BAFI-3210 file (N, C-alpha, C; in Angstrom, 3 decimals, decimal comma, padded with zeros to 6 digits):
// residues 110
n [1|2|3|4|5|6|7|8|9|10|11|12|13|14|15|16|17|18|19|20|21|22|23|24|25|26|27|28|29|30|31|32|33|34|35|36|37|38|39|40|41|42|43|44|45|46|47|48|49|50|51|52|53|54|55|56|57|58|59|60|61|62|63|64|65|66|67|68|69|70|71|72|73|74|75|76|77|78|79|80|81|82|83|84|85|86|87|88|89|90|91|92|93|94|95|96|97|98|99|100|101|102|103|104|105|106|107|108|109|110]
n.u [076,851|078,799|080,666|080,850|078,570|076,550|077,076|076,569|073,825|072,796|073,480|071,996|069,430|069,314|069,497|067,138|065,221|065,672|064,918|062,175|061,285|061,809|060,037|057,609|057,709|057,371|054,779|052,868|053,850|053,357|050,606|050,281|051,200|049,179|047,039|047,905|047,803|045,040|044,213|045,376|043,897|041,348|041,867|041,938|044,182|045,452|046,893|049,088|050,187|053,102|054,310|057,461|059,212|060,771|061,979|064,731|065,634|064,859|063,093|061,119|057,862|056,758|055,354|053,385|052,498|050,418|051,135|053,683|053,849|051,191|050,745|052,471|051,577|049,217|050,236|051,908|049,970|049,104|050,966|053,233|056,589|057,946|060,765|062,937|065,470|067,669|065,942|064,981|062,417|061,470|059,418|059,105|058,100|055,355|055,621|055,668|055,328|056,724|060,226|061,747|060,368|059,545|060,826|059,123|059,338|058,782|057,414|056,821|054,430|055,408]
n.v [106,098|103,613|100,860|098,763|099,112|098,725|096,070|094,809|095,389|094,015|091,370|091,069|091,346|089,050|087,068|087,561|087,059|084,326|083,368|084,013|082,434|079,900|079,870|079,996|077,573|075,851|076,088|074,152|073,075|075,090|075,039|072,502|072,987|074,692|072,881|071,070|072,669|073,119|070,492|070,145|072,030|070,869|068,746|069,926|071,367|074,406|076,214|077,938|078,686|080,123|082,111|082,520|085,433|086,981|086,529|086,003|084,755|082,046|079,578|077,679|077,021|077,970|076,304|077,201|076,405|076,010|074,034|071,856|069,272|068,336|068,669|067,004|064,163|064,506|065,588|063,510|061,624|062,285|061,294|062,758|063,277|063,943|065,507|065,890|067,915|068,521|070,198|071,791|071,618|069,775|069,143|066,595|065,797|063,556|060,146|059,702|062,288|064,859|064,550|066,825|068,316|070,756|070,752|071,463|073,918|073,668|075,326|076,341|078,534|081,318]
n.w [-112,203|-110,759|-112,197|-110,403|-108,783|-110,694|-111,471|-109,024|-108,685|-110,901|-110,204|-107,812|-108,871|-110,501|-108,510|-107,118|-109,122|-109,501|-106,982|-106,948|-109,089|-108,019|-105,839|-107,252|-108,623|-106,543|-105,669|-105,093|-102,742|-100,897|-100,971|-099,877|-097,301|-096,381|-096,447|-094,510|-092,228|-092,159|-091,606|-089,065|-087,621|-087,751|-086,112|-083,692|-083,096|-082,979|-085,628|-087,907|-091,207|-092,233|-094,727|-096,498|-095,484|-097,044|-100,231|-100,597|-098,393|-096,274|-098,077|-097,485|-096,111|-092,833|-090,155|-087,535|-084,287|-081,325|-079,538|-079,835|-078,938|-079,088|-081,770|-083,262|-083,354|-084,895|-087,254|-088,129|-088,645|-091,145|-092,810|-093,085|-091,943|-088,876|-087,613|-084,934|-084,481|-082,382|-080,877|-082,902|-085,072|-087,927|-090,759|-092,822|-096,174|-097,039|-098,282|-101,811|-102,570|-104,592|-105,236|-104,866|-103,069|-100,577|-097,235|-094,325|-091,718|-088,217|-085,539|-082,157|-080,787|-078,869]
ca.u [076,871|080,018|080,515|080,632|077,160|075,750|077,268|075,864|072,391|072,498|073,564|070,830|068,262|069,350|069,173|065,720|064,474|065,804|064,105|060,767|061,031|061,779|058,764|056,532|057,812|056,985|053,440|052,167|054,311|052,635|049,251|050,376|051,306|047,831|046,238|048,344|047,243|043,608|044,102|045,669|042,745|040,286|042,279|041,932|045,511|045,547|048,143|049,116|051,317|053,709|055,162|058,739|059,004|061,586|062,406|066,162|065,947|064,358|061,963|060,107|056,879|056,895|054,097|053,456|051,432|050,417|051,792|054,321|053,504|049,888|050,761|053,248|050,770|048,291|051,035|052,354|048,794|048,942|052,056|054,429|057,553|058,444|062,122|063,408|066,912|068,154|064,971|064,470|061,542|061,276|058,359|059,418|056,884|055,034|056,058|054,860|055,409|057,894|061,511|062,290|059,396|060,099|060,658|058,603|059,830|057,705|057,767|055,759|054,225|055,973]
ca.v [104,930|102,864|099,495|097,900|099,221|098,098|094,618|094,387|095,430|092,910|090,124|091,024|091,093|087,635|086,276|087,747|086,342|082,900|083,093|084,071|081,239|078,756|079,935|079,653|076,138|075,110|076,513|072,992|072,910|076,063|074,487|071,379|073,585|075,148|071,682|070,525|073,559|072,807|069,204|070,375|072,739|069,875|067,887|070,727|071,947|075,681|076,343|078,835|078,530|081,432|082,071|083,221|086,875|087,609|085,422|085,699|084,021|080,675|079,393|076,753|077,559|077,713|075,966|077,638|075,765|076,327|072,955|070,862|067,957|067,939|068,743|065,934|063,002|064,888|065,747|062,184|060,904|062,634|060,690|063,587|062,776|065,031|065,261|066,813|068,061|069,320|071,229|072,432|070,624|069,804|068,263|066,086|065,438|062,131|059,405|059,953|063,707|065,099|064,416|068,154|069,034|071,446|070,349|072,600|074,128|073,641|076,058|076,554|079,941|081,645]
ca.w [-111,349|-111,049|-112,703|-109,241|-108,407|-111,746|-111,331|-107,811|-108,984|-111,817|-109,432|-106,926|-109,720|-110,882|-107,320|-106,838|-110,161|-109,197|-105,793|-107,346|-109,903|-107,105|-105,114|-108,186|-108,908|-105,341|-105,253|-104,523|-101,365|-100,078|-100,860|-098,935|-095,962|-096,024|-096,176|-093,229|-091,203|-092,088|-090,909|-087,650|-087,047|-087,579|-084,993|-082,473|-082,871|-083,685|-086,380|-089,060|-092,123|-092,452|-095,916|-096,326|-095,413|-098,081|-101,080|-100,576|-097,161|-096,327|-098,988|-096,986|-095,172|-091,405|-089,505|-086,142|-083,507|-079,894|-078,806|-080,699|-078,380|-079,621|-083,230|-083,896|-083,758|-085,964|-088,471|-088,564|-089,146|-092,561|-093,566|-092,962|-090,963|-088,027|-087,124|-083,903|-084,631|-081,257|-080,540|-084,116|-085,680|-089,368|-091,239|-094,155|-096,904|-097,055|-099,465|-102,991|-102,930|-105,446|-104,539|-104,557|-102,231|-099,413|-095,848|-093,575|-090,356|-087,241|-084,322|-081,180|-080,411|-077,551]
c.u [078,094|079,685|080,229|079,164|076,259|075,857|076,522|074,360|071,978|072,484|072,367|069,544|068,180|068,981|067,685|064,869|064,517|064,919|062,622|060,402|060,944|060,468|057,594|056,525|057,332|055,617|052,693|052,604|053,595|051,176|049,233|050,478|049,935|046,926|046,615|047,793|045,739|043,384|044,347|044,494|041,584|040,580|042,327|043,278|045,584|046,917|047,971|050,331|051,826|054,610|056,492|058,499|059,772|062,179|063,902|066,581|065,417|063,132|060,808|059,129|057,198|055,500|054,261|052,235|051,502|051,196|052,366|053,937|052,172|049,884|051,416|052,388|049,805|049,027|051,436|051,193|048,548|050,020|053,321|055,319|058,109|059,795|062,468|064,929|067,403|067,229|064,447|063,692|061,393|060,163|058,726|058,129|056,619|055,577|055,125|054,827|056,702|059,187|062,100|061,342|060,078|059,862|060,178|059,326|058,615|058,180|056,544|055,662|054,813|055,173]
c.v [104,105|101,463|098,525|097,920|098,547|096,580|094,078|094,363|094,294|091,592|089,984|090,749|089,639|086,743|086,376|086,978|084,836|082,529|083,074|082,846|079,992|078,724|079,541|078,156|075,294|075,534|075,368|072,731|073,880|075,633|073,338|071,898|074,062|073,964|071,067|071,365|073,306|071,504|069,387|071,064|071,783|068,937|068,659|071,325|073,257|075,830|077,374|078,489|079,926|081,341|082,755|084,727|087,612|086,507|085,091|085,010|082,606|080,594|078,646|077,422|077,149|077,418|076,327|077,081|076,221|075,294|071,937|069,461|067,442|067,893|067,530|064,721|063,314|065,043|064,383|061,349|061,188|062,003|061,524|063,012|063,961|064,621|066,332|066,828|069,039|070,499|072,021|071,366|070,866|068,833|067,859|065,669|063,933|061,465|059,710|061,407|063,897|065,101|065,770|068,983|069,638|070,668|071,588|072,717|074,156|074,353|076,205|078,042|080,179|082,730]
c.w [-111,748|-111,551|-111,566|-108,817|-109,430|-111,647|-110,112|-108,050|-109,914|-111,056|-108,491|-107,705|-110,143|-109,701|-106,997|-107,845|-109,911|-108,004|-106,147|-108,184|-109,030|-106,339|-106,017|-108,479|-107,732|-104,808|-104,571|-103,085|-100,427|-099,916|-099,855|-097,504|-095,490|-095,687|-094,833|-092,073|-091,049|-091,329|-089,409|-086,956|-086,801|-086,413|-083,676|-082,117|-083,653|-084,357|-087,487|-089,904|-092,440|-093,678|-095,637|-096,340|-096,503|-098,934|-101,038|-099,285|-097,314|-097,237|-098,333|-096,026|-093,735|-090,874|-088,031|-085,409|-082,055|-079,100|-079,782|-080,248|-078,936|-081,148|-083,877|-084,267|-084,914|-087,290|-089,010|-089,097|-090,628|-093,430|-093,566|-091,862|-090,192|-087,464|-086,101|-083,986|-083,569|-080,962|-081,717|-084,876|-087,176|-089,718|-092,660|-094,852|-096,847|-098,320|-100,618|-103,418|-103,719|-104,641|-104,147|-103,686|-101,013|-098,126|-095,109|-092,244|-089,435|-085,986|-083,438|-080,876|-079,038|-076,886]
res [m|s|t|l|h|v|d|t|l|i|r|l|g|e|q|f|a|h|a|v|a|t|l|a|a|h|r|k|d|f|d|r|a|d|q|l|v|d|h|l|s|l|c|g|v|p|a|v|a|v|p|p|s|w|p|l|t|a|y|a|p|l|i|v|v|n|s|i|e|h|a|v|p|a|i|e|a|t|g|h|i|v|i|n|n|q|g|k|y|l|i|n|p|p|e|g|v|a|i|d|a|f|t|f|r|l|e|q|r|t]
***
């Protein structure tokens, strides 16, 4: 195996280890996403929290709902802040949550 391949494998291993450590450090954010989905369900807004599909891509959970229009008031009632950035919705954590907490993505089922 060439030095280039070994260096590439080492670098990929380091990136993967960093991604896994980041996910472990943010376990509470994934729990918060699950709690938000539970709250939405209690409010009659069907939702699911989708974890990252691959640690080297986006870390933050994705909240998928049937209707963003119905989800936003229920989300904001929990203290989370919903931001519409040109049709891409983000859910910022409520005050009092760790400063490095994840911002969730919000999407509507198609």
